[in-house]
Legacy VTK file of the C-alpha trace (Angstrom):
# vtk DataFile Version 3.0
C-alpha trace
ASCII
DATASET POLYDATA
POINTS 198 float
-50.678 33.326 29.624
-53.455 35.701 30.467
-56.500 36.007 32.705
-59.975 35.715 31.329
-62.792 38.174 32.164
-63.798 35.762 34.883
-60.277 35.953 36.271
-59.240 32.488 35.275
-55.703 31.839 34.021
-55.678 30.789 30.368
-53.074 29.974 27.697
-53.123 31.070 24.123
-50.801 29.310 21.672
-50.070 26.403 19.390
-48.697 23.041 20.421
-46.643 21.169 17.840
-45.783 17.498 18.170
-42.028 17.211 17.526
-41.760 13.514 18.360
-40.826 12.602 14.770
-38.165 15.333 14.695
-36.673 14.116 17.985
-36.683 10.505 16.749
-34.888 11.564 13.557
-32.268 13.477 15.586
-31.713 10.455 17.815
-31.445 8.145 14.780
-28.856 10.502 13.236
-26.892 10.641 16.486
-26.936 6.832 16.712
-25.861 6.550 13.072
-23.026 9.075 13.592
-21.854 7.137 16.647
-22.002 3.817 14.776
-19.910 5.191 11.884
-17.481 6.858 14.300
-16.990 3.468 15.982
-16.449 1.830 12.583
-13.855 4.430 11.643
-12.132 4.228 15.045
-11.715 0.481 14.704
-10.540 0.304 11.108
-7.059 -1.234 10.797
-5.953 1.835 8.814
-5.113 5.464 9.428
-8.095 7.598 8.387
-8.748 11.312 8.093
-11.591 13.415 6.776
-10.300 16.797 5.642
-11.896 20.063 4.618
-10.789 21.603 1.350
-8.520 23.993 3.264
-6.720 20.979 4.779
-8.331 21.286 8.188
-9.030 17.991 9.923
-12.721 17.245 10.364
-12.108 13.747 11.715
-9.190 11.441 12.321
-9.200 7.899 13.588
-7.505 7.096 16.868
-4.733 5.257 14.986
-4.095 8.395 12.904
-3.551 10.740 15.866
0.253 10.234 16.033
0.470 11.317 12.384
-1.515 14.581 12.613
1.719 16.398 11.735
1.168 15.294 8.128
-1.545 17.926 7.821
0.057 20.587 9.990
3.044 21.472 7.764
5.278 19.278 9.899
5.300 16.175 7.711
9.101 16.017 7.829
8.822 14.891 11.465
7.083 11.648 10.481
7.919 11.085 6.781
11.131 9.266 5.796
13.570 11.800 4.273
13.901 9.754 1.077
10.123 9.872 0.622
9.599 13.575 1.362
9.136 14.500 -2.302
6.509 11.794 -2.917
4.651 12.754 0.266
4.738 16.468 -0.585
3.383 15.737 -4.064
0.535 13.695 -2.597
-0.479 16.432 -0.143
-0.172 19.201 -2.755
-2.383 17.173 -5.097
-5.162 16.615 -2.534
-7.515 19.220 -3.961
-6.497 18.738 -7.601
-7.673 15.208 -8.388
-10.680 13.053 -7.587
-8.439 10.198 -6.456
-4.767 9.766 -5.788
-2.526 7.068 -4.376
1.111 6.997 -3.262
3.407 4.916 -1.065
5.850 6.334 1.468
7.324 5.524 4.856
6.123 6.932 8.173
7.973 6.955 11.473
6.067 5.035 14.135
6.014 5.661 17.885
8.932 3.219 18.175
11.030 5.432 15.861
11.032 2.821 13.085
9.851 3.660 9.577
7.138 1.519 7.985
5.755 1.641 4.440
2.183 2.934 4.032
-0.025 3.258 0.991
-1.936 6.540 1.090
-5.188 6.983 -0.822
-7.264 10.089 -1.188
-10.728 10.481 -2.636
-12.956 13.535 -2.923
-16.321 12.829 -1.332
-18.771 12.846 -4.206
-15.934 11.866 -6.573
-15.206 15.399 -7.743
-11.715 16.793 -8.059
-11.417 19.569 -5.536
-14.455 18.362 -3.560
-15.207 20.105 -0.284
-14.406 16.999 1.783
-11.565 14.496 1.264
-11.259 11.022 2.704
-7.591 10.115 3.209
-6.548 6.636 4.328
-3.174 5.028 4.879
-2.696 1.273 5.006
0.450 -0.227 6.533
2.076 -2.234 3.729
5.423 -2.921 5.437
4.856 -6.691 5.441
3.935 -6.601 1.747
7.090 -4.594 0.937
9.234 -7.050 2.890
7.601 -9.978 1.091
8.253 -8.273 -2.274
11.898 -7.708 -1.332
12.234 -11.332 -0.199
10.598 -12.505 -3.422
13.005 -10.372 -5.472
16.003 -11.740 -3.521
14.770 -15.306 -3.957
14.166 -14.723 -7.672
17.718 -13.346 -8.000
19.112 -16.288 -6.061
17.116 -18.738 -8.182
18.321 -17.054 -11.382
21.926 -17.248 -10.134
21.537 -20.943 -9.316
19.980 -21.677 -12.706
22.829 -19.779 -14.399
25.419 -21.699 -12.337
23.759 -25.034 -13.095
23.524 -24.155 -16.805
27.194 -23.162 -16.892
28.148 -26.358 -15.060
26.083 -28.455 -17.476
27.687 -26.686 -20.461
31.150 -27.348 -18.990
30.293 -31.027 -18.526
28.925 -31.225 -22.068
32.113 -29.562 -23.397
34.274 -32.023 -21.405
32.237 -34.940 -22.754
32.570 -33.592 -26.299
36.364 -33.299 -25.901
36.604 -36.852 -24.509
34.485 -38.183 -27.390
36.664 -36.336 -29.914
39.831 -37.817 -28.345
38.339 -41.302 -28.396
37.360 -40.899 -32.037
40.923 -39.747 -32.950
42.352 -42.596 -30.941
40.087 -45.083 -32.723
41.024 -43.605 -36.100
44.750 -43.860 -35.263
44.275 -47.436 -34.070
42.416 -48.343 -37.276
45.120 -46.639 -39.344
47.802 -48.543 -37.389
46.070 -51.866 -38.112
45.692 -50.954 -41.732
49.379 -50.002 -42.110
50.434 -53.074 -40.105
48.312 -55.235 -42.405
49.791 -53.618 -45.501
53.361 -54.058 -44.209
52.623 -57.674 -43.394
51.358 -58.383 -46.869
LINES 1 199
198 0 1 2 3 4 5 6 7 8 9 10 11 12 13 14 15 16 17 18 19 20 21 22 23 24 25 26 27 28 29 30 31 32 33 34 35 36 37 38 39 40 41 42 43 44 45 46 47 48 49 50 51 52 53 54 55 56 57 58 59 60 61 62 63 64 65 66 67 68 69 70 71 72 73 74 75 76 77 78 79 80 81 82 83 84 85 86 87 88 89 90 91 92 93 94 95 96 97 98 99 100 101 102 103 104 105 106 107 108 109 110 111 112 113 114 115 116 117 118 119 120 121 122 123 124 125 126 127 128 129 130 131 132 133 134 135 136 137 138 139 140 141 142 143 144 145 146 147 148 149 150 151 152 153 154 155 156 157 158 159 160 161 162 163 164 165 166 167 168 169 170 171 172 173 174 175 176 177 178 179 180 181 182 183 184 185 186 187 188 189 190 191 192 193 194 195 196 197
């Protein structure tokens, strides 16, 4: 501000209308919030990672498993699956997509099967951002195990029934052979009796 020669207060400057810019910022904020809510409510574990492995975002359901990305995976990964899990995490920046299954320890201390998927944003191997998701597949694994047990049981029953049928067929064959011999002996006896009579 400055005073004119007449002593009046005046302003010298440029006014820029930033309404469009503010509307765009608000639209982006609303969009970010909408997608954050989507991600928070997904029925999966979800992380967005930087290339260096740092967590940019993780869904609320994924919070108990943050140790996976903090070099403490052994605290939540089943010991038998440690090698598969380590391979998956080592491969994060090497391939565009990867998928593996391993068990995670839940808050209740029980292990449940999860299928982990990783994709580089933009589809490039070694992309700057990775989307990692884990879907609980415990029920699917149990169903597969039950199906395998039922298939084994069914195969055993079919084998038992086949063996039993074979045994019955063999018994029937032996009985028929005995009857045929008996009939032959009876016919021979009649024939010799008839010859002796004549």
